[in-house]
C-alpha positions in Angstrom: 54.2 10.0 31.1 55.0 6.7 32.9 51.8 4.6 33.6 51.8 1.3 35.3 50.0 -1.7 33.8 47.8 -1.8 36.8 47.1 2.2 36.3 46.4 1.4 32.6 43.8 -1.3 33.4 42.1 1.0 35.9 41.8 3.7 33.3 40.3 1.2 30.7 37.9 0.0 33.4 36.9 3.3 34.2 36.2 4.2 30.6 35.0 0.8 29.5 31.1 1.8 29.2 32.0 5.0 27.4 34.3 3.0 24.8 31.7 0.3 24.3 28.9 2.8 23.7 31.3 4.4 20.9 32.0 1.1 19.5 28.2 0.4 19.1 27.7 3.7 17.3 30.7 2.9 14.7 30.2 -1.0 14.2 27.3 -2.5 12.5 27.5 -5.8 14.1 28.3 -7.3 17.6 31.5 -9.1 16.4 32.8 -5.9 14.8 32.0 -3.8 18.0 34.3 -6.4 19.8 36.8 -6.1 17.2 37.0 -2.2 17.5 36.9 -2.4 21.3 40.3 -4.7 21.0 41.6 -2.4 18.5 41.1 0.7 20.9 42.7 -1.2 23.6 45.7 -2.1 21.4 46.1 1.6 19.9 45.9 3.1 23.6 48.5 0.7 24.9 50.8 1.5 21.9 50.0 5.4 22.3 50.5 5.6 25.8 53.8 6.9 25.7 52.7 9.9 23.7 50.3 11.1 26.4 51.3 14.6 27.2 48.8 15.7 29.7 47.5 18.5 27.9 44.1 17.0 28.3 42.7 14.5 31.0 43.8 10.8 30.4 39.9 10.1 30.0 39.7 12.7 27.1 43.0 11.6 25.5 41.8 8.1 25.5 38.4 9.0 24.0 40.1 11.1 21.3 42.3 8.1 20.3 39.2 5.8 20.3 37.3 8.0 18.0 40.3 8.2 15.6 40.6 4.4 15.9 36.9 3.8 15.2 37.0 6.2 12.3 40.2 4.2 10.7 38.4 1.0 11.5 35.2 1.8 9.6 37.3 3.2 6.6 39.3 -0.2 6.4 36.1 -2.4 7.0 34.1 -0.4 4.3 36.8 -1.0 1.8 36.9 -4.7 2.8 33.2 -4.6 2.6 33.3 -3.1 -0.9 35.7 -5.9 -2.2 33.6 -8.5 -0.8 30.3 -6.8 -2.4 31.8 -6.8 -5.6 33.1 -10.6 -5.5 29.4 -11.5 -4.2 27.9 -9.7 -7.3 30.1 -11.5 -9.5 28.9 -14.6 -7.9 25.3 -14.0 -7.6 22.7 -11.5 -8.8 20.8 -11.6 -5.5 20.8 -8.5 -3.4 23.3 -8.5 -0.3 21.9 -7.6 3.1 25.2 -6.1 4.3 24.0 -5.1 8.0 23.1 -7.5 10.8 20.8 -5.7 13.1 21.6 -5.3 16.8 19.1 -7.3 18.9 17.8 -5.5 21.8 14.9 -5.4 24.1 14.7 -1.6 23.8 13.2 -0.6 20.4 13.7 3.0 21.1 17.2 2.7 22.0 17.9 0.7 18.8 16.2 3.5 16.8 18.5 6.2 18.4 21.7 4.0 17.6 20.2 3.5 14.2 19.7 7.3 13.7 23.5 8.0 15.2 24.7 5.4 12.7 23.6 7.6 9.9 25.7 10.8 11.0 29.1 11.5 9.5 32.2 10.5 11.6 32.6 13.9 13.5 29.0 14.2 14.2 29.2 10.7 15.9 31.9 11.7 17.9 30.4 14.8 19.1 27.0 13.3 20.0 28.4 10.3 21.6 30.6 12.4 23.8 27.8 14.5 24.6 25.7 11.6 25.6 28.5 10.3 27.9 28.4 13.6 29.7 31.8 15.1 28.5 32.2 18.9 28.9 32.2 21.1 25.9 35.9 21.8 26.6 36.4 17.8 26.4 34.4 17.7 23.3 36.1 20.6 21.8 39.5 19.0 22.3 38.4 15.8 20.7 36.4 17.4 17.7 39.3 20.0 17.3 36.6 22.7 17.3 35.9 25.7 19.3 33.8 25.3 22.5 31.4 27.6 21.1 31.0 25.7 17.9 30.4 22.6 20.0 27.0 24.0 21.0 26.3 25.0 17.4 27.2 21.4 16.3 25.1 19.7 19.0 22.0 21.7 18.2 22.1 20.9 14.6 22.8 17.1 15.3 20.1 16.9 17.8 17.5 18.3 15.2 19.0 16.0 12.6 18.4 12.7 15.0 15.1 14.2 16.0 14.2 14.3 12.4 15.6 10.8 11.6 13.8 9.2 14.9 10.5 11.0 14.2 10.5 9.8 10.6 11.2 6.4 11.7 8.3 6.4 14.0 6.0 7.6 11.2 5.7 11.0 12.7 7.8 13.1 10.5 
């Protein structure tokens, strides 16, 4: 499919909020969120010629973004592990590897924190659900049946509810 630069920019602009929410779920720090967003844009541009129209361009882009995010996290963890090993050799002080997000909305931060504890496929499913993707679109991105999307969502919601309740001291 031949997509112009202007059309590509329009597709990105249309999906920008969804992509940035996805980045927040997969990245621990604001700088990593921005790096991940840039990596998604690069991968989308490079992969555009492979878009075959089997799904909507928005769904295709989200699937690409999820795969890019998962790869990004793996690379960061590997680098972080090397860095942590180095720091342990240099100092016996415990390392704080995560910089918390600063937000006025404490409950939203708790939700993001709970989502961050999910595995990669669960993160993809719940973020798509929260972005109002259809079960068919979620099915395509997660590579599971539409019926199983509902099952997975129920399990994920229960898991998140338990984590949020326990962080609020009610669980």
